[in-house]
C-alpha positions, -999 to 999 in steps of 0.1 A, spaced: 163 -171 -274 163 -180 -310 191 -176 -333 173 -160 -369 175 -165 -403 195 -147 -419 164 -145 -441 147 -122 -408 175 -99 -399 164 -68 -419 128 -77 -407 138 -81 -374 166 -50 -379 136 -25 -389 119 -40 -348 149 -33 -332 149 10 -342 107 7 -342 95 32 -323 56 19 -315 45 -19 -313 23 -6 -348 59 -9 -369 65 -39 -345 33 -56 -361 44 -43 -395 78 -58 -399 62 -87 -385 42 -90 -411 63 -79 -437 87 -110 -429 56 -133 -433 48 -129 -463 78 -122 -477 91 -153 -466 55 -175 -467 38 -160 -492 30 -193 -509 33 -215 -483 16 -204 -455 25 -202 -422 17 -218 -389 14 -197 -356 15 -208 -324 3 -199 -296 3 -203 -255 -3 -186 -221 18 -165 -209 12 -139 -180 23 -113 -168 24 -130 -131 39 -159 -136 7 -183 -137 -12 -195 -158 -42 -206 -139 -36 -246 -140 -6 -245 -159 29 -237 -147 38 -218 -118 65 -193 -140 67 -174 -170 101 -193 -176 84 -222 -180 55 -209 -201 76 -193 -231 103 -226 -229 70 -244 -233 58 -219 -262 100 -219 -283 94 -257 -280 68 -265 -289 76 -242 -316 109 -253 -327 90 -292 -328 66 -283 -353 87 -271 -374 107 -295 -369 78 -324 -377 62 -300 -403 30 -309 -389 -1 -305 -414 22 -298 -435 29 -259 -427 64 -236 -417 61 -220 -385 59 -185 -384 83 -181 -351 72 -146 -338 94 -145 -305 116 -136 -331 96 -103 -323 95 -106 -281 126 -83 -277 109 -55 -300 74 -64 -285 90 -65 -243 111 -28 -253 72 -12 -267 55 -28 -238 81 -12 -214 81 22 -232 43 19 -227 40 16 -188 63 41 -185 43 70 -202 17 63 -182 8 65 -144 -29 48 -150 -6 18 -169 -1 -6 -137 24 -32 -140 0 -54 -139 -23 -34 -169 -32 -62 -200 -8 -45 -232 -39 -44 -253 -12 -34 -280 -1 -68 -282 -38 -80 -298 -47 -52 -322 -4 -35 -330 11 -70 -334 -9 -92 -341 -33 -73 -362 -9 -70 -388 5 -110 -397 -32 -115 -384 -40 -92 -417 -17 -106 -440 -38 -138 -440 -8 -162 -445 -16 -179 -409 -34 -210 -428 -31 -226 -386 -37 -216 -352 -15 -246 -324 -27 -237 -291 -8 -249 -263 -31 -258 -238 -48 -244 -213 -40 -214 -243 -82 -205 -240 -76 -189 -205 -54 -164 -223 -62 -130 -244 -40 -132 -263 -46 -166 -272 -86 -161 -275 -82 -132 -296 -60 -144 -321 -80 -175 -320 -107 -156 -325 -94 -141 -360 -80 -176 -370 -112 -190 -371 -127 -181 -401 -96 -185 -424 -76 -203 -405 -73 -243 -394 -77 -243 -360 -56 -277 -338 -57 -279 -298 -24 -287 -286 -33 -312 -260 -16 -319 -218 4 -352 -236 14 -332 -268 29 -305 -238 44 -334 -222 62 -351 -249 73 -317 -262 90 -304 -227 105 -344 -217 124 -346 -256 
């Protein structure tokens, strides 16, 4: 999905060896501390669902991930609000791997159950660094459990920038 820079490789290696979501979250948080300690960073969030449809959104997970990836790329290049962007999607393969283990561990977790460890064990350590200075939220993110969680946690410490439909259309068209 993304080509990581060399400075991210140690953290991605730690995440690839992680057995729990908290280990993945701590690797992501440590990378944020190492790379953005002086400047802080922006975090781009968008609703991505397991069902493939975000209410009022586009019809597929692939579309929603592409919108999120493209927004991260564009905001990084534009230096929007003078803040570098922390690319949390670099950790997505490791988050997905742990989620599959979580599903396999218990028959009580259905395929449609919300993966709550992503909130407290992945985003929790990232947000606890207090280095996320700006939260950028794609359209319809208010309908996402994860985005709502992150927005609520950032509300005290960071600038919240809702990105409108025009931003998404412009980004995806380019």
